[in-house]
C-alpha atoms as an extended CHARMM CRD file, in Angstrom:
* protein
*
       243  EXT
         1         1  UNK       CA            -10.4990000000       83.4920000000      113.3060000000  PROA      1               0.0000000000
         2         2  UNK       CA            -11.2100000000       81.1640000000      110.8760000000  PROA      2               0.0000000000
         3         3  UNK       CA             -9.8700000000       83.5890000000      107.8200000000  PROA      3               0.0000000000
         4         4  UNK       CA             -6.9620000000       84.0660000000      109.8080000000  PROA      4               0.0000000000
         5         5  UNK       CA             -6.2060000000       79.8830000000      109.8990000000  PROA      5               0.0000000000
         6         6  UNK       CA             -6.8420000000       79.4750000000      106.7010000000  PROA      6               0.0000000000
         7         7  UNK       CA             -4.6080000000       82.0400000000      105.3440000000  PROA      7               0.0000000000
         8         8  UNK       CA             -2.1000000000       80.8460000000      108.1720000000  PROA      8               0.0000000000
         9         9  UNK       CA             -2.4330000000       76.9890000000      106.9830000000  PROA      9               0.0000000000
        10        10  UNK       CA             -1.7580000000       77.9960000000      103.0690000000  PROA      10              0.0000000000
        11        11  UNK       CA              1.2850000000       80.3330000000      104.6730000000  PROA      11              0.0000000000
        12        12  UNK       CA              2.5210000000       77.2000000000      106.1940000000  PROA      12              0.0000000000
        13        13  UNK       CA              2.1150000000       74.5830000000      103.4670000000  PROA      13              0.0000000000
        14        14  UNK       CA              3.8160000000       77.5400000000      100.9300000000  PROA      14              0.0000000000
        15        15  UNK       CA              7.0210000000       76.7370000000      102.9540000000  PROA      15              0.0000000000
        16        16  UNK       CA              7.2180000000       73.1830000000      102.8960000000  PROA      16              0.0000000000
        17        17  UNK       CA              6.6660000000       73.1650000000       99.0530000000  PROA      17              0.0000000000
        18        18  UNK       CA              9.6550000000       74.8910000000       98.6900000000  PROA      18              0.0000000000
        19        19  UNK       CA             13.2510000000       73.9200000000       99.9010000000  PROA      19              0.0000000000
        20        20  UNK       CA             12.9360000000       77.3200000000      102.4140000000  PROA      20              0.0000000000
        21        21  UNK       CA             11.3980000000       75.2900000000      105.1140000000  PROA      21              0.0000000000
        22        22  UNK       CA             14.0130000000       72.4310000000      105.1750000000  PROA      22              0.0000000000
        23        23  UNK       CA             16.8370000000       74.6960000000      104.3220000000  PROA      23              0.0000000000
        24        24  UNK       CA             16.1660000000       77.0860000000      108.0550000000  PROA      24              0.0000000000
        25        25  UNK       CA             15.1310000000       73.8670000000      109.8760000000  PROA      25              0.0000000000
        26        26  UNK       CA             18.2510000000       72.2140000000      109.1600000000  PROA      26              0.0000000000
        27        27  UNK       CA             20.5050000000       75.1420000000      109.3400000000  PROA      27              0.0000000000
        28        28  UNK       CA             18.9790000000       76.0060000000      112.7230000000  PROA      28              0.0000000000
        29        29  UNK       CA             19.5960000000       72.5230000000      114.3180000000  PROA      29              0.0000000000
        30        30  UNK       CA             22.6490000000       72.6070000000      112.8690000000  PROA      30              0.0000000000
        31        31  UNK       CA             24.2420000000       75.8170000000      114.1190000000  PROA      31              0.0000000000
        32        32  UNK       CA             22.3080000000       75.2370000000      117.5780000000  PROA      32              0.0000000000
        33        33  UNK       CA             24.7680000000       72.1390000000      117.3470000000  PROA      33              0.0000000000
        34        34  UNK       CA             27.5410000000       74.0730000000      116.7380000000  PROA      34              0.0000000000
        35        35  UNK       CA             27.5220000000       76.4120000000      119.0880000000  PROA      35              0.0000000000
        36        36  UNK       CA             26.5750000000       74.7420000000      121.9810000000  PROA      36              0.0000000000
        37        37  UNK       CA             29.0520000000       71.5950000000      121.4390000000  PROA      37              0.0000000000
        38        38  UNK       CA             31.5540000000       72.8320000000      120.0110000000  PROA      38              0.0000000000
        39        39  UNK       CA             32.2740000000       76.6160000000      120.8090000000  PROA      39              0.0000000000
        40        40  UNK       CA             30.9730000000       76.4200000000      124.4930000000  PROA      40              0.0000000000
        41        41  UNK       CA             31.9560000000       73.2580000000      125.0130000000  PROA      41              0.0000000000
        42        42  UNK       CA             29.0600000000       71.6820000000      126.2230000000  PROA      42              0.0000000000
        43        43  UNK       CA             30.3250000000       68.0510000000      127.4140000000  PROA      43              0.0000000000
        44        44  UNK       CA             33.7840000000       69.6820000000      128.7510000000  PROA      44              0.0000000000
        45        45  UNK       CA             31.8130000000       72.1580000000      130.9330000000  PROA      45              0.0000000000
        46        46  UNK       CA             30.1940000000       69.0870000000      132.9890000000  PROA      46              0.0000000000
        47        47  UNK       CA             26.8060000000       70.3560000000      133.7170000000  PROA      47              0.0000000000
        48        48  UNK       CA             23.4940000000       68.4900000000      132.9730000000  PROA      48              0.0000000000
        49        49  UNK       CA             21.6710000000       72.0100000000      131.5940000000  PROA      49              0.0000000000
        50        50  UNK       CA             20.9380000000       73.6310000000      128.2390000000  PROA      50              0.0000000000
        51        51  UNK       CA             22.2090000000       77.1560000000      129.6260000000  PROA      51              0.0000000000
        52        52  UNK       CA             25.0910000000       77.1700000000      126.9390000000  PROA      52              0.0000000000
        53        53  UNK       CA             22.2090000000       75.8410000000      124.3770000000  PROA      53              0.0000000000
        54        54  UNK       CA             20.0270000000       78.9270000000      125.0990000000  PROA      54              0.0000000000
        55        55  UNK       CA             22.6160000000       81.4330000000      124.6990000000  PROA      55              0.0000000000
        56        56  UNK       CA             23.0000000000       81.4800000000      121.5400000000  PROA      56              0.0000000000
        57        57  UNK       CA             19.3070000000       81.5750000000      119.9820000000  PROA      57              0.0000000000
        58        58  UNK       CA             19.7550000000       85.3780000000      120.0550000000  PROA      58              0.0000000000
        59        59  UNK       CA             21.7010000000       85.3000000000      117.8990000000  PROA      59              0.0000000000
        60        60  UNK       CA             20.4110000000       83.1110000000      115.3410000000  PROA      60              0.0000000000
        61        61  UNK       CA             17.4670000000       84.4360000000      115.3770000000  PROA      61              0.0000000000
        62        62  UNK       CA             19.2580000000       87.4770000000      114.0250000000  PROA      62              0.0000000000
        63        63  UNK       CA             20.3390000000       86.0480000000      110.6500000000  PROA      63              0.0000000000
        64        64  UNK       CA             17.3430000000       83.0380000000      109.9970000000  PROA      64              0.0000000000
        65        65  UNK       CA             14.5710000000       84.9190000000      111.4870000000  PROA      65              0.0000000000
        66        66  UNK       CA             14.8440000000       87.3640000000      108.5830000000  PROA      66              0.0000000000
        67        67  UNK       CA             15.5270000000       84.3810000000      106.2760000000  PROA      67              0.0000000000
        68        68  UNK       CA             12.0140000000       83.3900000000      107.4420000000  PROA      68              0.0000000000
        69        69  UNK       CA              9.8530000000       87.3160000000      107.3040000000  PROA      69              0.0000000000
        70        70  UNK       CA             11.4460000000       88.8890000000      104.5750000000  PROA      70              0.0000000000
        71        71  UNK       CA              9.7440000000       87.1270000000      101.8610000000  PROA      71              0.0000000000
        72        72  UNK       CA              6.4630000000       87.7250000000      103.9970000000  PROA      72              0.0000000000
        73        73  UNK       CA              4.8050000000       91.1460000000      102.1670000000  PROA      73              0.0000000000
        74        74  UNK       CA              8.3390000000       92.1060000000      100.0120000000  PROA      74              0.0000000000
        75        75  UNK       CA              7.8720000000       88.6270000000       97.4390000000  PROA      75              0.0000000000
        76        76  UNK       CA              3.9660000000       90.0200000000       97.1980000000  PROA      76              0.0000000000
        77        77  UNK       CA              4.7040000000       93.1190000000       96.5080000000  PROA      77              0.0000000000
        78        78  UNK       CA              7.1390000000       92.0880000000       93.8490000000  PROA      78              0.0000000000
        79        79  UNK       CA              4.2080000000       89.5200000000       92.4620000000  PROA      79              0.0000000000
        80        80  UNK       CA              1.6680000000       92.1080000000       92.2420000000  PROA      80              0.0000000000
        81        81  UNK       CA             -0.5190000000       88.9580000000       94.4800000000  PROA      81              0.0000000000
        82        82  UNK       CA             -0.5070000000       91.5410000000       97.1340000000  PROA      82              0.0000000000
        83        83  UNK       CA             -3.5950000000       93.2880000000       94.8130000000  PROA      83              0.0000000000
        84        84  UNK       CA             -5.3410000000       90.1150000000       94.9380000000  PROA      84              0.0000000000
        85        85  UNK       CA             -4.6060000000       89.4720000000       98.4850000000  PROA      85              0.0000000000
        86        86  UNK       CA             -6.5940000000       92.5740000000       99.3610000000  PROA      86              0.0000000000
        87        87  UNK       CA             -9.9710000000       92.1000000000       96.9190000000  PROA      87              0.0000000000
        88        88  UNK       CA            -10.4400000000       88.9760000000       98.7890000000  PROA      88              0.0000000000
        89        89  UNK       CA            -13.0170000000       89.4800000000      102.0190000000  PROA      89              0.0000000000
        90        90  UNK       CA             -9.5500000000       89.5580000000      104.9350000000  PROA      90              0.0000000000
        91        91  UNK       CA             -8.8070000000       92.3270000000      106.4670000000  PROA      91              0.0000000000
        92        92  UNK       CA             -5.5550000000       93.7310000000      106.4490000000  PROA      92              0.0000000000
        93        93  UNK       CA             -4.9590000000       92.8160000000      109.9480000000  PROA      93              0.0000000000
        94        94  UNK       CA             -6.1990000000       89.0580000000      109.5560000000  PROA      94              0.0000000000
        95        95  UNK       CA             -3.6070000000       88.8860000000      106.6860000000  PROA      95              0.0000000000
        96        96  UNK       CA             -0.6640000000       90.0900000000      108.8670000000  PROA      96              0.0000000000
        97        97  UNK       CA             -1.7040000000       88.3570000000      111.9980000000  PROA      97              0.0000000000
        98        98  UNK       CA             -2.3410000000       85.0470000000      109.6640000000  PROA      98              0.0000000000
        99        99  UNK       CA              1.4200000000       85.8970000000      107.8800000000  PROA      99              0.0000000000
       100       100  UNK       CA              2.8630000000       86.4140000000      110.8610000000  PROA      100             0.0000000000
       101       101  UNK       CA              1.4120000000       82.6820000000      112.6310000000  PROA      101             0.0000000000
       102       102  UNK       CA              2.7860000000       80.7630000000      109.8100000000  PROA      102             0.0000000000
       103       103  UNK       CA              6.3520000000       82.3360000000      110.1850000000  PROA      103             0.0000000000
       104       104  UNK       CA              6.1060000000       82.2240000000      114.0370000000  PROA      104             0.0000000000
       105       105  UNK       CA              4.4500000000       77.8770000000      113.5640000000  PROA      105             0.0000000000
       106       106  UNK       CA              7.7260000000       77.5960000000      111.7020000000  PROA      106             0.0000000000
       107       107  UNK       CA             10.1240000000       78.9240000000      113.8300000000  PROA      107             0.0000000000
       108       108  UNK       CA              8.4360000000       77.0140000000      116.6520000000  PROA      108             0.0000000000
       109       109  UNK       CA              8.9420000000       73.8860000000      114.8410000000  PROA      109             0.0000000000
       110       110  UNK       CA             12.4100000000       74.1830000000      114.3730000000  PROA      110             0.0000000000
       111       111  UNK       CA             12.6320000000       74.2060000000      118.2520000000  PROA      111             0.0000000000
       112       112  UNK       CA             10.2730000000       71.6200000000      118.6420000000  PROA      112             0.0000000000
       113       113  UNK       CA             12.9880000000       69.2950000000      116.5680000000  PROA      113             0.0000000000
       114       114  UNK       CA             15.8730000000       70.2630000000      119.1470000000  PROA      114             0.0000000000
       115       115  UNK       CA             14.2310000000       67.8830000000      121.7440000000  PROA      115             0.0000000000
       116       116  UNK       CA             17.3750000000       65.4470000000      121.3250000000  PROA      116             0.0000000000
       117       117  UNK       CA             18.8520000000       68.0930000000      123.4620000000  PROA      117             0.0000000000
       118       118  UNK       CA             16.7500000000       67.4460000000      126.2970000000  PROA      118             0.0000000000
       119       119  UNK       CA             17.1080000000       64.0810000000      126.4160000000  PROA      119             0.0000000000
       120       120  UNK       CA             20.8220000000       64.3760000000      126.3550000000  PROA      120             0.0000000000
       121       121  UNK       CA             20.8680000000       66.0680000000      129.2380000000  PROA      121             0.0000000000
       122       122  UNK       CA             18.3250000000       64.0100000000      131.0220000000  PROA      122             0.0000000000
       123       123  UNK       CA             20.3850000000       61.1140000000      130.4230000000  PROA      123             0.0000000000
       124       124  UNK       CA             23.4590000000       63.0180000000      131.5670000000  PROA      124             0.0000000000
       125       125  UNK       CA             22.3350000000       64.2510000000      134.4440000000  PROA      125             0.0000000000
       126       126  UNK       CA             19.4070000000       65.6420000000      136.4840000000  PROA      126             0.0000000000
       127       127  UNK       CA             18.5590000000       68.8540000000      135.0810000000  PROA      127             0.0000000000
       128       128  UNK       CA             16.3170000000       71.3580000000      135.8470000000  PROA      128             0.0000000000
       129       129  UNK       CA             13.0290000000       70.5470000000      133.5490000000  PROA      129             0.0000000000
       130       130  UNK       CA             11.3330000000       73.6130000000      134.7810000000  PROA      130             0.0000000000
       131       131  UNK       CA             13.7950000000       75.9150000000      133.8650000000  PROA      131             0.0000000000
       132       132  UNK       CA             14.2620000000       73.9430000000      130.4610000000  PROA      132             0.0000000000
       133       133  UNK       CA             10.9840000000       74.6800000000      129.7840000000  PROA      133             0.0000000000
       134       134  UNK       CA             11.1630000000       78.5240000000      130.3350000000  PROA      134             0.0000000000
       135       135  UNK       CA             14.2320000000       78.8180000000      128.4120000000  PROA      135             0.0000000000
       136       136  UNK       CA             11.6930000000       77.0060000000      125.1630000000  PROA      136             0.0000000000
       137       137  UNK       CA              9.1130000000       79.5580000000      126.1490000000  PROA      137             0.0000000000
       138       138  UNK       CA             11.0550000000       82.7030000000      126.2810000000  PROA      138             0.0000000000
       139       139  UNK       CA             13.1040000000       81.6610000000      123.0300000000  PROA      139             0.0000000000
       140       140  UNK       CA              9.8720000000       81.3230000000      121.5180000000  PROA      140             0.0000000000
       141       141  UNK       CA              8.4560000000       84.4010000000      122.5970000000  PROA      141             0.0000000000
       142       142  UNK       CA             12.2490000000       86.2280000000      121.5980000000  PROA      142             0.0000000000
       143       143  UNK       CA             11.4910000000       84.6560000000      117.6050000000  PROA      143             0.0000000000
       144       144  UNK       CA              8.0020000000       85.7850000000      117.7410000000  PROA      144             0.0000000000
       145       145  UNK       CA              9.4350000000       89.3670000000      118.6040000000  PROA      145             0.0000000000
       146       146  UNK       CA             12.4440000000       89.2620000000      115.7260000000  PROA      146             0.0000000000
       147       147  UNK       CA              9.6090000000       87.9290000000      113.0900000000  PROA      147             0.0000000000
       148       148  UNK       CA              7.4290000000       90.6080000000      114.1390000000  PROA      148             0.0000000000
       149       149  UNK       CA              9.8730000000       93.2030000000      113.1980000000  PROA      149             0.0000000000
       150       150  UNK       CA             10.3970000000       91.1800000000      110.1520000000  PROA      150             0.0000000000
       151       151  UNK       CA              6.9190000000       91.2670000000      109.2910000000  PROA      151             0.0000000000
       152       152  UNK       CA              7.1440000000       95.1660000000      109.0850000000  PROA      152             0.0000000000
       153       153  UNK       CA             10.0720000000       95.8190000000      107.5080000000  PROA      153             0.0000000000
       154       154  UNK       CA              9.2840000000       93.5230000000      104.7520000000  PROA      154             0.0000000000
       155       155  UNK       CA              6.1640000000       95.4330000000      104.2590000000  PROA      155             0.0000000000
       156       156  UNK       CA              8.5170000000       98.4070000000      103.5230000000  PROA      156             0.0000000000
       157       157  UNK       CA              9.8600000000       97.4890000000      100.6490000000  PROA      157             0.0000000000
       158       158  UNK       CA              9.7920000000       95.2190000000       97.3870000000  PROA      158             0.0000000000
       159       159  UNK       CA             13.1350000000       93.8190000000       97.4620000000  PROA      159             0.0000000000
       160       160  UNK       CA             13.8780000000       91.0890000000       99.9630000000  PROA      160             0.0000000000
       161       161  UNK       CA             17.2730000000       91.2370000000      100.3870000000  PROA      161             0.0000000000
       162       162  UNK       CA             16.8670000000       94.7580000000      101.6230000000  PROA      162             0.0000000000
       163       163  UNK       CA             13.3370000000       93.2570000000      104.1180000000  PROA      163             0.0000000000
       164       164  UNK       CA             16.3810000000       91.1080000000      104.8600000000  PROA      164             0.0000000000
       165       165  UNK       CA             18.9800000000       94.1640000000      106.4120000000  PROA      165             0.0000000000
       166       166  UNK       CA             16.6780000000       96.1930000000      108.0340000000  PROA      166             0.0000000000
       167       167  UNK       CA             15.2040000000       93.3290000000      109.9710000000  PROA      167             0.0000000000
       168       168  UNK       CA             18.6990000000       92.6110000000      111.1220000000  PROA      168             0.0000000000
       169       169  UNK       CA             19.4640000000       96.1210000000      111.8390000000  PROA      169             0.0000000000
       170       170  UNK       CA             16.8710000000       96.9610000000      114.0850000000  PROA      170             0.0000000000
       171       171  UNK       CA             16.3630000000       93.5020000000      115.8090000000  PROA      171             0.0000000000
       172       172  UNK       CA             20.2640000000       94.0430000000      116.6870000000  PROA      172             0.0000000000
       173       173  UNK       CA             19.4810000000       97.5030000000      117.9830000000  PROA      173             0.0000000000
       174       174  UNK       CA             17.3870000000       96.1300000000      120.0300000000  PROA      174             0.0000000000
       175       175  UNK       CA             19.6450000000       93.5380000000      121.3340000000  PROA      175             0.0000000000
       176       176  UNK       CA             22.6320000000       95.6240000000      122.5830000000  PROA      176             0.0000000000
       177       177  UNK       CA             19.9730000000       98.4540000000      123.2920000000  PROA      177             0.0000000000
       178       178  UNK       CA             21.1980000000       98.0160000000      127.3350000000  PROA      178             0.0000000000
       179       179  UNK       CA             25.0300000000       97.3040000000      126.3690000000  PROA      179             0.0000000000
       180       180  UNK       CA             27.2210000000      100.0790000000      128.3360000000  PROA      180             0.0000000000
       181       181  UNK       CA             28.4090000000      101.5390000000      124.8310000000  PROA      181             0.0000000000
       182       182  UNK       CA             25.0890000000      102.3850000000      124.4150000000  PROA      182             0.0000000000
       183       183  UNK       CA             23.8590000000      103.8350000000      127.3550000000  PROA      183             0.0000000000
       184       184  UNK       CA             27.1520000000      105.5860000000      128.0990000000  PROA      184             0.0000000000
       185       185  UNK       CA             26.7060000000      107.3060000000      124.1990000000  PROA      185             0.0000000000
       186       186  UNK       CA             22.9950000000      108.6100000000      126.1710000000  PROA      186             0.0000000000
       187       187  UNK       CA             24.1160000000      109.3150000000      130.0630000000  PROA      187             0.0000000000
       188       188  UNK       CA             23.7600000000      113.1360000000      128.9950000000  PROA      188             0.0000000000
       189       189  UNK       CA             20.2290000000      112.8660000000      128.6050000000  PROA      189             0.0000000000
       190       190  UNK       CA             17.6040000000      112.2970000000      130.9160000000  PROA      190             0.0000000000
       191       191  UNK       CA             18.1040000000      109.7180000000      132.9660000000  PROA      191             0.0000000000
       192       192  UNK       CA             14.0650000000      108.1330000000      132.2210000000  PROA      192             0.0000000000
       193       193  UNK       CA             14.9710000000      107.8010000000      128.9310000000  PROA      193             0.0000000000
       194       194  UNK       CA             18.6620000000      105.8640000000      129.2480000000  PROA      194             0.0000000000
       195       195  UNK       CA             16.2000000000      103.0590000000      131.5930000000  PROA      195             0.0000000000
       196       196  UNK       CA             13.4660000000      103.1390000000      128.4490000000  PROA      196             0.0000000000
       197       197  UNK       CA             15.8830000000      102.1630000000      126.3100000000  PROA      197             0.0000000000
       198       198  UNK       CA             17.6580000000       99.8850000000      128.1960000000  PROA      198             0.0000000000
       199       199  UNK       CA             14.7330000000       97.7300000000      129.5620000000  PROA      199             0.0000000000
       200       200  UNK       CA             13.8500000000       97.5190000000      125.8490000000  PROA      200             0.0000000000
       201       201  UNK       CA             16.9430000000       95.0620000000      125.3150000000  PROA      201             0.0000000000
       202       202  UNK       CA             15.9050000000       91.8120000000      124.0540000000  PROA      202             0.0000000000
       203       203  UNK       CA             19.2780000000       89.5980000000      125.6520000000  PROA      203             0.0000000000
       204       204  UNK       CA             18.1650000000       91.1310000000      129.0070000000  PROA      204             0.0000000000
       205       205  UNK       CA             14.5470000000       89.9820000000      128.7980000000  PROA      205             0.0000000000
       206       206  UNK       CA             15.3020000000       86.6170000000      127.2410000000  PROA      206             0.0000000000
       207       207  UNK       CA             18.0840000000       86.2940000000      129.7190000000  PROA      207             0.0000000000
       208       208  UNK       CA             16.0530000000       86.3280000000      132.5850000000  PROA      208             0.0000000000
       209       209  UNK       CA             13.4180000000       84.0790000000      131.2450000000  PROA      209             0.0000000000
       210       210  UNK       CA             15.7390000000       81.4920000000      130.6020000000  PROA      210             0.0000000000
       211       211  UNK       CA             17.6700000000       81.7270000000      134.4440000000  PROA      211             0.0000000000
       212       212  UNK       CA             14.3590000000       80.2350000000      134.5790000000  PROA      212             0.0000000000
       213       213  UNK       CA             12.8490000000       83.5940000000      136.5860000000  PROA      213             0.0000000000
       214       214  UNK       CA              9.7770000000       83.8430000000      134.4350000000  PROA      214             0.0000000000
       215       215  UNK       CA              8.5950000000       88.1470000000      135.1640000000  PROA      215             0.0000000000
       216       216  UNK       CA              5.2040000000       89.1330000000      133.9450000000  PROA      216             0.0000000000
       217       217  UNK       CA              7.3890000000       92.3000000000      132.9310000000  PROA      217             0.0000000000
       218       218  UNK       CA              9.3090000000       90.1820000000      130.3160000000  PROA      218             0.0000000000
       219       219  UNK       CA              6.6070000000       88.2210000000      129.1200000000  PROA      219             0.0000000000
       220       220  UNK       CA              4.5380000000       91.7450000000      128.4020000000  PROA      220             0.0000000000
       221       221  UNK       CA              7.6600000000       92.9350000000      127.3070000000  PROA      221             0.0000000000
       222       222  UNK       CA              7.8070000000       90.2540000000      123.7600000000  PROA      222             0.0000000000
       223       223  UNK       CA              3.9860000000       90.1060000000      123.7450000000  PROA      223             0.0000000000
       224       224  UNK       CA              4.4920000000       94.2430000000      123.4270000000  PROA      224             0.0000000000
       225       225  UNK       CA              6.6380000000       93.8510000000      120.8160000000  PROA      225             0.0000000000
       226       226  UNK       CA              4.7540000000       91.3020000000      118.3640000000  PROA      226             0.0000000000
       227       227  UNK       CA              1.7640000000       93.5590000000      118.6840000000  PROA      227             0.0000000000
       228       228  UNK       CA              3.0550000000       97.2010000000      118.1820000000  PROA      228             0.0000000000
       229       229  UNK       CA              5.0820000000       95.8760000000      115.1610000000  PROA      229             0.0000000000
       230       230  UNK       CA              2.1150000000       93.8870000000      113.7170000000  PROA      230             0.0000000000
       231       231  UNK       CA              0.1340000000       96.6880000000      114.1210000000  PROA      231             0.0000000000
       232       232  UNK       CA              2.7030000000       99.2160000000      112.3260000000  PROA      232             0.0000000000
       233       233  UNK       CA              2.5850000000       96.1720000000      109.8600000000  PROA      233             0.0000000000
       234       234  UNK       CA             -0.6210000000       96.8300000000      109.1490000000  PROA      234             0.0000000000
       235       235  UNK       CA             -0.5600000000      100.4210000000      109.0180000000  PROA      235             0.0000000000
       236       236  UNK       CA              2.3440000000      100.5040000000      106.2820000000  PROA      236             0.0000000000
       237       237  UNK       CA              0.1370000000       97.7160000000      104.6030000000  PROA      237             0.0000000000
       238       238  UNK       CA             -3.5050000000       99.6740000000      104.9610000000  PROA      238             0.0000000000
       239       239  UNK       CA             -1.8770000000      102.6530000000      103.5120000000  PROA      239             0.0000000000
       240       240  UNK       CA             -0.4080000000      101.0350000000      100.2380000000  PROA      240             0.0000000000
       241       241  UNK       CA             -3.8600000000       99.7240000000      100.0970000000  PROA      241             0.0000000000
       242       242  UNK       CA             -5.5600000000      102.9480000000      100.3340000000  PROA      242             0.0000000000
       243       243  UNK       CA             -3.0330000000      104.6160000000       97.5610000000  PROA      243             0.0000000000
């Protein structure tokens, strides 16, 4: 555990020694504020809650999470430092978890810095703080899911742009898996398969949590996504290490 935290700390410091972390945080705060206040017309709605704030998070992460994950392994492979990393007394799985935690911490920090939104709705009315808390929890878990997919895609290629595009495409498919256009396309297949595809929708699982209905199945879904994709990333890197 100590080695994981050491690598994670190094990676997190690396984000803040370059403009990447500051650009990402600024972009997240500006875009979330723009969509909430301008597009969703927060003040005109006359509701003291953050439902319109959270509803945009899946779409923000679709582009911002790949921007964080694309360098995790692609840059290591491009620069050749991945070979050096593999010579250290650190397991591949430990390195994968550490890099993921560093990226997740950056996403979490961006979420924490949206606290003025909570203050705003508290001044304007009497919001359901429990629902707001579950919204933040769901957003953090969903961000972890996006990032875990990005880690795996980054391990597949040396090119950060390709990693970004692959991550965005896979996450987009997960987002839309319960949309009628997708389900109608598969209605000729077995019912169990259609239900399974619909159940892996990021939007459906996040919507349930952000509305304050925290079900075990939603939490298990996001945690499973994180575990499965990080495991896939470890398998890919193990194969490259052996080669």
